[in-house]
Structures are given as C-alpha cells and as structure tokens.
C-alpha positions in Angstrom: 0.0 0.0 0.0 1.4 3.4 -1.1 0.9 6.8 0.4 -0.8 9.7 -1.3 -1.9 13.2 -0.4 -5.3 14.4 -1.5 -5.2 17.5 -3.7 -9.0 17.8 -3.9 -12.1 16.5 -2.0 -11.9 12.7 -2.4 -14.9 10.4 -2.2 -14.5 6.6 -1.9 -17.0 3.7 -1.6 -15.1 0.5 -1.5 -11.6 -1.1 -1.3 -8.9 -0.9 1.3 -7.3 2.3 2.7 -4.5 3.2 5.1 -5.4 5.8 7.7 -4.1 7.2 11.0 -6.1 6.4 14.1 -7.6 9.9 14.1 -8.7 9.6 10.5 -10.3 6.2 11.1 -12.1 7.4 14.3 -13.8 10.2 12.3 -15.1 7.6 9.9 -15.6 4.6 12.1 -19.2 3.9 10.9 -18.1 3.2 7.4 -14.8 1.4 8.1 -13.8 -2.0 9.3 -10.2 -2.7 10.5 -8.4 -5.3 8.5 -7.2 -8.1 10.8 -3.4 -8.3 11.0 -2.8 -5.1 9.2 -2.4 -2.1 11.5 -3.8 1.1 10.1 -5.5 -0.6 7.2 -9.3 -0.5 6.9 -11.9 -1.9 4.5 -14.4 0.7 3.3 -18.0 -0.3 3.9 -19.7 2.8 2.7 -19.2 6.4 1.5 -16.2 8.2 3.0 -14.9 11.7 2.2 -11.4 13.2 2.6 -10.6 16.9 2.4 -7.7 18.4 0.5 -4.3 17.8 2.1 -5.0 14.5 3.9 -2.4 11.7 3.8 -3.9 8.3 3.0 -2.7 4.9 1.9 -4.1 3.4 -1.3 -3.8 0.1 -3.2 -4.1 0.2 -7.0 -6.1 3.4 -7.1 -8.2 4.0 -10.3 -7.8 6.9 -12.7 -10.6 8.9 -11.0 -8.9 8.6 -7.6 -5.4 9.3 -9.0 -6.8 12.6 -10.5 -7.5 13.8 -6.9 -4.3 12.7 -5.2 -0.6 13.0 -5.7 2.1 10.5 -4.5 4.2 11.4 -1.4 8.0 11.7 -2.0 8.4 8.3 -0.5 6.0 6.8 -3.0 7.7 8.6 -5.9 11.0 7.1 -4.8 9.6 3.6 -4.5 7.9 3.7 -7.9 11.0 5.1 -9.6 13.1 2.2 -8.1 10.7 -0.4 -9.4 10.8 1.1 -12.9 14.6 1.1 -12.9 14.6 -2.6 -11.8 12.1 -3.5 -14.5 14.2 -1.8 -17.2 17.4 -3.4 -15.9 15.9 -6.9 -15.8 14.4 -6.6 -19.3 17.8 -5.4 -20.6 19.5 -8.4 -19.1 17.0 -10.8 -20.8 17.5 -9.1 -24.2 21.3 -9.3 -23.8 21.1 -13.0 -23.0 18.9 -13.6 -26.0 21.4 -11.7 -28.3 24.2 -13.9 -26.9 22.2 -17.0 -27.7 21.6 -15.9 -31.3 25.3 -15.1 -31.8 26.2 -18.6 -30.5 23.6 -20.2 -32.7 25.0 -18.3 -35.8 28.5 -19.6 -35.0 27.3 -23.2 -34.8 25.6 -22.8 -38.2 28.8 -21.3 -39.8 31.0 -24.1 -38.4 28.8 -26.9 -39.7 30.6 -28.5 -42.7 27.6 -30.3 -44.1 24.3 -28.9 -42.9 22.3 -31.1 -45.3 24.1 -34.3 -44.6 25.3 -36.3 -41.6 26.0 -33.1 -39.7 22.5 -31.7 -40.2 21.1 -29.3 -37.6 17.6 -28.8 -36.4 16.6 -25.2 -35.5 13.1 -25.1 -34.0 10.7 -23.2 -36.3 13.3 -23.0 -39.2 14.9 -26.2 -40.3 13.8 -29.8 -39.8 11.0 -31.2 -37.7 10.1 -29.7 -34.4 7.7 -30.4 -31.6 6.0 -27.1 -32.0 7.9 -25.3 -29.2 11.7 -25.5 -29.6 13.7 -26.1 -26.5 17.0 -25.2 -28.1 19.2 -25.8 -31.1 20.0 -29.5 -31.4 23.1 -30.7 -33.3 22.7 -34.4 -34.1 24.0 -37.1 -36.5 27.7 -36.5 -36.0 30.1 -39.3 -35.5 32.1 -39.2 -32.3 35.1 -37.7 -34.1 32.9 -35.0 -35.6 31.1 -33.8 -32.5 31.4 -30.0 -32.3 32.4 -28.5 -28.9 28.8 -27.1 -28.4 26.0 -29.7 -28.6 23.1 -27.6 -27.4 22.3 -23.9 -27.1 19.3 -22.3 -25.4 16.3 -21.4 -27.6 16.5 -18.4 -29.8 13.6 -16.0 -29.8 12.2 -17.2 -26.5 9.5 -14.7 -25.3 10.7 -12.1 -22.8 9.7 -13.0 -19.3 7.0 -10.9 -17.7 8.4 -8.6 -15.1 5.7 -7.3 -12.7 5.9 -3.7 -11.6 5.6 -5.0 -8.0 7.8 -7.8 -7.1 5.3 -9.9 -5.1 4.5 -13.6 -5.0 0.8 -12.9 -5.5 1.3 -11.2 -8.8 1.9 -14.2 -10.9 0.5 -17.2 -8.9 -3.2 -16.8 -9.7 -3.9 -20.5 -9.1 -2.6 -20.1 -5.5 -4.8 -17.0 -5.1 -7.8 -18.8 -6.5 -7.4 -21.6 -4.0 -7.1 -19.1 -1.2 -10.2 -17.4 -2.4 -12.1 -20.7 -2.3 -10.9 -21.5 1.2 -12.0 -18.1 2.4 -15.4 -18.6 0.9 -15.8 -22.1 2.4 -14.8 -20.6 5.8 -17.6 -18.0 5.5 -15.2 -15.1 5.3 -16.9 -13.1 2.6 -18.1 -9.5 2.0 -21.6 -8.4 1.4 -21.3 -9.1 -2.3 -20.1 -12.7 -1.7 -16.5 -12.0 -2.5 -13.8 -13.5 -0.3 -12.4 -11.1 2.3 -9.0 -9.8 1.4 -7.9 -10.2 5.0 -8.9 -13.9 5.0 -6.9 -14.6 1.8 -3.9 -12.8 3.3 -4.1 -15.0 6.5 -4.1 -18.1 4.3 -1.3 -17.0 2.0 0.9 -15.2 4.4 1.4 -12.1 2.2 -0.5 -9.0 1.1 -3.3 -9.3 -1.4 -4.8 -6.3 -3.2 -8.5 -6.0 -3.9 -7.9 -6.3 -7.6 -6.0 -9.6 -7.1 -8.8 -10.8 -4.9 -11.4 -10.0 -7.6 -9.4 -11.8 -10.3 -8.9 -14.9 -8.1 -12.6 -14.9 -7.2 -13.5 -15.0 -11.0 -11.1 -17.9 -11.6 -12.5 -19.8 -8.6 -16.1 -19.3 -9.7 -15.2 -20.4 -13.2 -13.6 -23.6 -11.8 -16.7 -24.3 -9.8 -18.9 -23.9 -12.9 -16.7 -26.3 -14.9 -16.4 -28.8 -12.1 
C-alpha cells in the first residue's frame, strides 16, 4: 500500500485504505479494521477526505489518481521499481542476443548442414515439436562432435516482469485456492466476494482488492466447470 496526499475532495465507496487512528475514528461507521494489518481498513460505505489528507491506497483507479498525488516516499519507491524492470528486461535481451550469436556460429562451423551433420533449428529447419527447447546438433560421428552440442532457444519470449515484485502477482492458481478456502470458511463480503484479509491470512502475504477479484473470478469459473 502506497501513500498519497489528496489535492481535492476525495470520495470513496469500496476497497482498502490506510489511515491514521484519528482519520479512522472520524469515519468509524463506514470502516472495518483489517485483521493483521495495522492502520488498514476496509471501506464499507461512502467516505470523504478533504484536500491535504495523507492516506494509503492500493491500486487506485484513474478517477482517484486525479485527486491525489504521491508522497515523496511513493515517488522514490515507484522510480526504483521502474529502474529494476528496465534493468531486468535489458538483461534478458542481452542474454537472447548472446544465444543468437552462439547459434549463428554453430551454423557457420557446420561443414555439411544437409548431410550427416544436419542441424535442427526449431521453427526454421527440420521437424520440431511445436515449441523448440533449443538448437540441437545431431547425427555427427564421435570424431565430428562439435564443442557445443546444445544452445538455449532463440527468440524465447521475454519473461513478464511485474511492476511490483510480489508472489501474488503471478500465482493466480494459488490466489484462487485461497479465495475458495476463504469462501468455504464463510469469510466473505456483502457481495459474496472472499475477504482480502482472509486470503492474506491463508497465503501469508498481502493481497490487493484487484487480485482478490481476479482470483474470485477464476474460482467461480472452476466451480462452474467442475
């Protein structure tokens, strides 16, 4: 949860929010403390915030973002994540370029690509199983085996790098199971959705309202198909 400062009157109806004790006390009728998360509350009804209030938000929508601005700490955190994402993607691209150079060298050093020393390059030459696992050099006699027998796959898709490094970002199956366990335990909201706090207790890490909603959809689909 990141901190923001309101720059206009802000009105919210649902979701989680981080507040000071004084802010929460003024809105106690429409807030419910989230178990295990000090200073975090579930919004049960309409709440207002005047200009200049400091609040915590999870995945705010565009309308909300138009009425708040990030604190210096939030700006620093987001900038760091962007830098990490760029660095990780650059590393993947460099690795794939090195793989391509290695593969080109293997092709150039093959004395008989159409004969006993034929090479199979997934998606280009020879038969493949649909998704190549690498460049396979086969059919050489023992004396002719080149120094490199296998190289990693060329053109492998770039790995997805989430903006927030968090185990809940990618493991939707785990989230869906946690959603189902929360529902079976009766820990649900008025709309029937599993409580975020219940899922967090099961998983042992923070879950956003958006991740809860996506996991709930997957769980309901699984129940329909069962």
